[in-house]
N, C-alpha and C positions, 0 to 999 in steps of 0.2 A: 956685314954679312951678305947683303944683296950683291955686292960687287964680287965677293968671293965665290958664291954659287954661280953668279953669272960668268964669271972667267973660267971656272972648271967644269961648267955644263957640257961644252961640246967635247971635252976631254973624257968625262964621265959617260957621255952617250957611246962613245966608241967601244965600249964594253959589251955592247948589245944586251943588257939586261934590263927587262922592262920594268921590275920592281925598282930598280936603282933609277931609271929614267923618270918614272913616277914620282920617287921621292924628291929628286932633283927639282923637277917642274913645280912640285907642290911647296919646296923650300922657296924657290924663285918667286913664285906667286905671293907666298906669305910674307917675304920679306919686302916686297914691292909694295903691297898693301900696308904694311906696318910703317913704311917710310911715309906714304901718303898720310896715314892716320896721324903720325907723329908731327908731319906738318900743319895739319889741322888743330892739333892740341897746341902747338905753338902760336897759332894765330888767336886761340881761346886766351891762353897765357897773356899775349900781347894786349888783347881787349881788357883783360882783368888788371893788367898793370897800367894802362893808361886812360882808360875809361872809367873803370870802378875801383878808382885808386883807394879811397877810404872805407872802412866798414866792411872790407872783405875778408872774411875768414872762412875757408873751406877746410872742415876736419879732414886729415889724412888725405891731403890734396895730392901729393906726389904718388901715393898708393893708387888713388882714383885714376890718375894720370897714367900710370903704368897698366893697371888693369884695362884701360880703354886702349891705350895704344898697342898693347900686345893681344889683347882679347878679342877685340873687334875683328881684325883680320883673321884670328883662329876660328871665329865662328863662320867666316866666310868660306874659308877653306873646308871646315868640317862639313858644310853644307855642300859644297861641290863634290867632296869624297862620297858623302852618304848618297847624294843623288846618282853618281856614276865616277868610280875612280878611273875609268878609261877616258875621261875627259882631259886628262894630263897624258902625255907621251912624247914619241919621238919625232920631230920635226925636221926638215932639210930645206936649206936655201939652194943648195946645187948638188948635182950627183958628182961633178967632177972633181970636187973638193971634198976630201975625207973628213975634215973637220968642221964643215959647214952645217952639221947636223947638231940639233940643240934639242932640250927637252923643255915642253912648254905646253899650254893649253891648245888641244887640237880641235875643238869645237867653236866656232866664230861666235855663236849665241852666247856661250859661257864665258869668252873672253869680253865680249861688249858689255855684258851685264855686270861680271866681277872685276874688272879692270877698268874700262872706259867710263862707265856708269858711275862706279865708285870713286874715280879720280873726277869727273865731273861734279859730283855733290861735294867733295872736297873743296874743289875749285870754287864753287859758288859759295861755300862757307867761308872761305877765305877772302874772297873778294868782299863779301858783306862785313866781315871783320875789319877789313881795310877802310872801307868806305866809312864805316862807323868810327873808327879810329881818328881818319883824317877830319870828318865833321867835328868830332870832339876837339881835336887841335884847333882847328880853325876857330871854333866857338870861343875857346879858352884864349886865344889871340886877339879876338875881336873885344872881348870884355876887358883884356888888359889895355888894349889900347883905348877904350872908352874911359876907362879909370884914369889913365894917364894923362888925357886931354882935361878931364874935370880937374885934377889936382893942379895941372899948370894954369888953369884959368884963376 
């Protein structure tokens, strides 16, 4: 959906409808944040699968993942819309190209908080999960090598 909204954004902007542009910018923002959130949930699943292998039962796991994956971005978008719906709007890369217009976040502060900071938090979470998983794999490998040396003796 992120790709579809992104590819149709400049075409939809050409209609010069402010409400349509706000909707497109909101959808683009939502699906971008949803992609980041699902990336984070994949790292959590990776952690659960490789580190907490046994005795991990989370009731209604998929439902909780779906609520987090689609709900957290919706909360962010709702907050932005509540604060000021005009944060979303029509931007332009160049006046000479008619299809260089796009619908996106117009305020830099909102962009840095709701996209860049959000991505940075996801990136830190994913990095922490990756380091934890790598340490666990290294630990298992070291224990296996020690055990095999013991049995060889």
